[in-house]
N, C-alpha and C positions, 0 to 999 in steps of 0.2 A: 476662672480665667477663660477667656475666649480663645479659640484657635481657628485657623483658616487652613483649608487644604491648599498646599502650595506645591507646584511642580518644580522639579529639579532638572536642569539642562546641562549636559556635558559631564565629563568625568565618570567615575564609577557609579554615580547615582542617577545617570541619564534615564529619563522616562519615568522615574518614580514620583509619586505624589505623597507627601507626608503632612500630617497636621502640625502646624507651627504656631506657637503661642504668639498672640498679637499684643501690643502694648496699649496704653491708654488712648492713643490716637487711632488705633485700629490698624496700624502698620506692623508687619513682622520686623525683626531686627535687620539692620543693614548687612551684617555678615552672619553666616551660619557655619559653625565649626563642628565637624563630625570626627571624633577620635576613632581610629580603627586600630584595634590591638594587633601587635606583631605576633605572628605564630611562633617565632623563636623565643619569645619572652622578653624582647627588648622594649624600648620606649614606643608608645603608640604613634602611628602616623596620623596627622591631622589633615583632613580634607577641608578646604575653605571654599565656600560659595558666597557670592555677592548678590544682593537684591537688585533686580532690574525690573523695569515695567514690563508687564506681560504683553500688552498691546500698545505699541508706540503711537498709534494714531488716535487713541482716546484722550479725553481731557485729563490733565494731570491730577485734578482734584478727586477723580474717581478711579485712579489707577489701581489695577489689580497687579499683583507682584508674582514673580518667579525668581528662582535662584539660578545663577549661571556659575559654572565652575571657574575658579580662579587658581590655576596651577601655580602661579608665582606667589600666592598668598595675598595678604592684605598689606599695603604699604604702611609703614609706621607713621602715625599722625604727628606732625610737628606743629608747635604753636606758630601762629601767623601774627607776628608783631608788626606794627605799622612802620617801624624803623628798619626792618630787615628787607625792605623792597630793594630791587636792584637799583644801583645808582643811575641817575639820569645823565645822559650824555650832554655834549655842548649844545645840541639842538634844542634842549629844554630851557636854556638860559634866555632871559629876555634880551631883546635887541637894544641898541644904543651904545653910547660910550661908557666905559667902566666907571668914570667919575661923574657921569651925568645924573643929577638927582631927578630929572623929569622923565628919564627912561627913553 
């Protein structure tokens, strides 16, 4: 497996560079979760970092990545069904009379 030295920005891992495994496309995962054990023996705290481009001015095809701290965590992914779009208002209806077949 290949890994890439990836910097972390913000949060407790700010300024650290860790080797992160990359996938078949050569990109690291979109989110990186780091479990931190609780000193009192409770459930571990999970730090969440999101992948962002390292240099926003470079071409997207050759983007290098870094991880930015996401204190709110990662939003839950919901399926995007075509019929769940917001309803169109009256401005989206075609003009003409309601019973006019020619519009």
